[in-house]
C-alpha positions as CSV (number, residue, x, y, z in Angstrom):
1,M,14.8,-8.1,15.0
2,V,15.5,-6.3,11.7
3,K,13.0,-4.6,9.3
4,K,13.0,-2.6,6.4
5,E,10.0,-1.1,3.8
6,V,10.1,-2.1,0.2
7,T,7.7,-0.7,-2.4
8,I,6.5,-2.9,-5.1
9,V,7.9,-2.0,-8.8
10,N,6.7,-4.7,-10.5
11,E,3.6,-4.1,-12.5
12,S,2.0,-7.3,-11.7
13,G,2.8,-6.7,-8.1
14,L,3.5,-9.9,-6.1
15,H,1.9,-12.5,-8.2
16,A,2.5,-16.5,-8.5
17,R,5.9,-16.3,-10.2
18,P,7.8,-13.6,-8.1
19,A,6.3,-14.9,-4.9
20,T,7.1,-18.5,-5.3
21,M,10.6,-17.5,-5.6
22,L,10.1,-14.9,-2.8
23,I,9.2,-18.0,-0.9
24,R,12.6,-20.0,-2.1
25,K,14.5,-17.2,-1.0
26,A,13.1,-16.9,2.3
27,S,13.4,-20.7,3.0
28,K,17.2,-20.6,2.9
29,Y,17.2,-18.9,6.1
30,K,16.7,-20.1,9.6
31,S,14.9,-16.9,11.0
32,N,11.5,-16.3,11.1
33,I,10.3,-13.8,8.1
34,T,7.4,-11.7,8.2
35,I,5.5,-9.8,5.5
36,I,3.6,-7.0,6.8
37,K,1.2,-5.2,4.9
38,G,-1.1,-2.6,6.9
39,S,-2.2,-4.5,9.6
40,A,-1.9,-8.2,8.0
41,Q,1.3,-10.0,8.9
42,V,2.3,-13.3,7.1
43,S,5.1,-15.7,6.8
44,A,7.5,-15.1,4.0
45,K,7.5,-18.9,3.5
46,S,3.7,-19.5,2.9
47,I,2.3,-18.8,-0.6
48,L,-1.1,-18.9,0.6
49,G,-0.4,-16.0,3.2
50,L,1.6,-14.1,0.4
51,F,-1.5,-14.4,-1.9
52,S,-3.6,-13.1,0.8
53,L,-2.1,-9.8,1.0
54,G,-2.8,-9.4,-2.4
55,V,0.0,-6.8,-3.0
56,C,0.1,-4.6,-6.0
57,K,2.4,-2.0,-7.7
58,G,3.0,0.9,-5.5
59,E,2.3,-0.9,-2.6
60,T,4.6,-0.6,0.5
61,I,5.4,-3.6,2.3
62,I,7.3,-4.6,5.5
63,I,10.0,-7.4,5.6
64,Q,10.5,-8.3,9.3
65,A,13.0,-11.1,10.2
66,E,13.8,-12.5,13.6
67,G,16.9,-14.7,14.1
68,E,20.2,-16.2,13.6
69,D,20.6,-14.9,9.9
70,E,18.0,-11.8,10.3
71,Q,19.9,-9.4,8.5
72,L,21.0,-11.3,5.6
73,A,17.7,-12.5,5.4
74,V,15.8,-9.0,5.1
75,D,18.8,-7.6,2.8
76,E,18.3,-10.2,0.3
77,L,14.2,-10.2,0.2
78,V,14.7,-6.4,-0.2
79,K,16.9,-6.1,-2.8
80,Y,14.9,-9.3,-4.6
81,I,11.6,-7.1,-4.4
82,G,13.1,-3.9,-5.0
83,E,14.5,-4.9,-8.1
84,L,11.6,-7.5,-9.4
85,N,10.4,-6.4,-12.8
86,E,8.2,-9.1,-14.6
C-alpha cells in the first residue's frame, strides 16, 4: 500500500472538471485507489464519492492505492492535483 498527502491549490477546489479528469486518470490503473479527507474515504474512481468530500482550496487529502501499479497511480494523481490550477 502506498499513500501520499497533497494540498489542493486550485481556487475552486476539486470541482466537476478536475474531479472528472482525476477519475479518468485513476481508472487507468488496476489498483484500488482511495481519496481520504479526515475520516471520510471514497473511491478515486467515483464521481459521487469525490463530490461528497467537498474538497476546497487549502485542504489536504490523502491519495492511497493498493495493487500492482499502486506507486504509479499515487504518483500521477498527486502530481495532477498538486499542479491543478483551473
